[in-house]
C-alpha positions, 0 to 999 in steps of 0.5 A: 506437550511442551516440546511439541509446542516449542517445535511448532513455534520454531517451525512457524518462526522459520517459515516467517523469516525463511526469506531472510536467508536470501541475500537479495531479499535482505537487501530489498527488505532494507531498501524497502524500509528506507523507502517506506520511511522516506515515503511516510515522512513525505506524505505527512509533510505534504499534507501539513504544508499544503494545509498550513499554506492554504488552509484548505482541507480540500487541497490537502486531500487533493495532495494525496489524490494526485499521488495515486490518480496516475496509476489509473493510466500508468499502472499497466505501463509500470507493470510492463516496465517491471517485466521488461527490464531488470527489476533491481535497476528499475527500483534503483532508477525510480528511487533516485528519481523520487529522491530528486523530486523530494529535493525539489519539493524541499527547495520550493518549501525552503524558498517560502513560496506560497503557491502550492501548484508546483508542490502538487505537480512534483507530488504527481510526478513522484506518483508517476515514478512509483507506478512501476515500484510495486510491480517490480518489488512484488515480482522480484520477491517471487523471483528470489524465494519462488512461488511456494514461499512468495506469500510469507515473503511478501508478508515479511516485506510488508511487515517491514514497510508498515513498521517503518511507516509508523515510525516515519509518520511519527518522526515527520510530525516531531521533526516538523515541530523541531525544524522546518518542513523543508528540511523534513522533505530533505530528510525524506529525500535522503532516506529514499536516496539511501534506498536507491544505493541499496537497490543498486547492489541487488542481483536477481536472476532475470525473468524475461517476457515471452516475446521480449524485444518483439513488442513495444512497451506499449504492446507489453502493456496491451498484452497485460490488459488482455490477460486481465480480461481473459482470466476470470479470477484475476478480473474478479480480484481486480474488481474487488480491489477497486470496490474495497479501495474506493470504499473500505480504504476511505475510512482513513479520510473520516478519521479526523471527523471520528476523532472530533465529532464522534469521539470528542478527542483532540489532535493527540487522540487522532494521532492515537487512532491513526497509530492504532491502525498502523500497528494493526497493519503490522500485526496483520502482515506478520500474521500473514508471514506465519501461514503455512506455504500450503494454506489456501489464500483465496478463502482467507481473502474473502474472510478478510474482506468480510471482516473488513466490512464488519469492523468498519460498521462496528467502528461507526457504532462505537462512541468510546474511544478505547473501543474505537481504538481496539477496533482500528487495530483490527481494521488496520490488520484487515487493510494490510492483509488485503493488499498483501493477499491481493499481490500473492493471488494475482501472481499465482494466477498468471505465468511467471513472465506476466507477474509484473503486469498483473500487479501493474493492473492492480496498481491501475485498479487502486488508482480509482481510490481517490474517488473514495474520500470524495464520495464518503466525504460527501455522504458524511456531509449529508448523513453524518460521519457515522452513517458514512462509515457504516455505509462504507463498511456495508459496501465492503461486506456486500463485496465480500459476499458477492466475491464468495460466488467466485469458484476460482477465487475460493480454490486459490 
């Protein structure tokens, strides 16, 4: 019995780390870790800088919204870029552009300017540069390991990004106390520049778009939109992504109010709650990488969506710190698994030459996420934090129940 258990454990470990046997995957994993580290430092530092300069919670929230809002329009074009051009070069160029933008943000902060609009413009441009990063990355992972092993490889990649994201946020907070926020931006830029250098050394066989060269980039983007509209399961996945992104993922915007008004803890307690959600994200992606290749991911996504809603409702009902922290670990796991499973299922539903564009459509779908904090925040002002959190969980639960009716999704 012990021998059988050891064999099964070894098999799961081999499945989880199989993708690391490919040199190209090891390189993009390292680059993603460096990029993720810089990205989370940037997110923390931008929010802190805007809040510190203006004292406005709204403007601090706006600094997050301007990063994702461009995806609504640019997502299809980012996907078309990922399908048309060599994906490692796309990632190298976008990372290099973001490193330059971070240097400009650092210069603005170090110059002591009190106007925040230059920072918001630069952050928006950084979001524009990222519009092709996720489509290129996810499509390239499948290029490297193949469709049959894509799910575990995507889980392993996401685990690295989320793990280093927790460290990046913690490091950013510590460094803001030790050095100036401008130098934190420079550190973030250096990490992203290092990622660009690693991407430059990646070599992956190119998957050419059908009709490449016969259509413009605009034509490629329109073809991606038409694809979304004519494949029912793809449309179902993207509509589910919009709803869950707007409502369920907005729990992050309520955590400060949960900490202060519900659990009666200070900033350290809020940091612990945020860390709990981050650890949950690590555990969720790690679990995903251990799944058998032949396992059906569609029913799993439906289960994750339902659990996401239930856990948010449980978080709304909790008034004990330890219990809330434990629930947030589960919430973070569901959030991370939801994103990774969406990437896997969307790519599995389209031809190889369209994989970048279908993930680009997903980028457009989650671009609506900026609406969530506004809607949920307004609900919290009227009905209270706990009711707003419960409402977001109820919407996620309703969306999951509705998606159960998709035969195509259940069969994936």
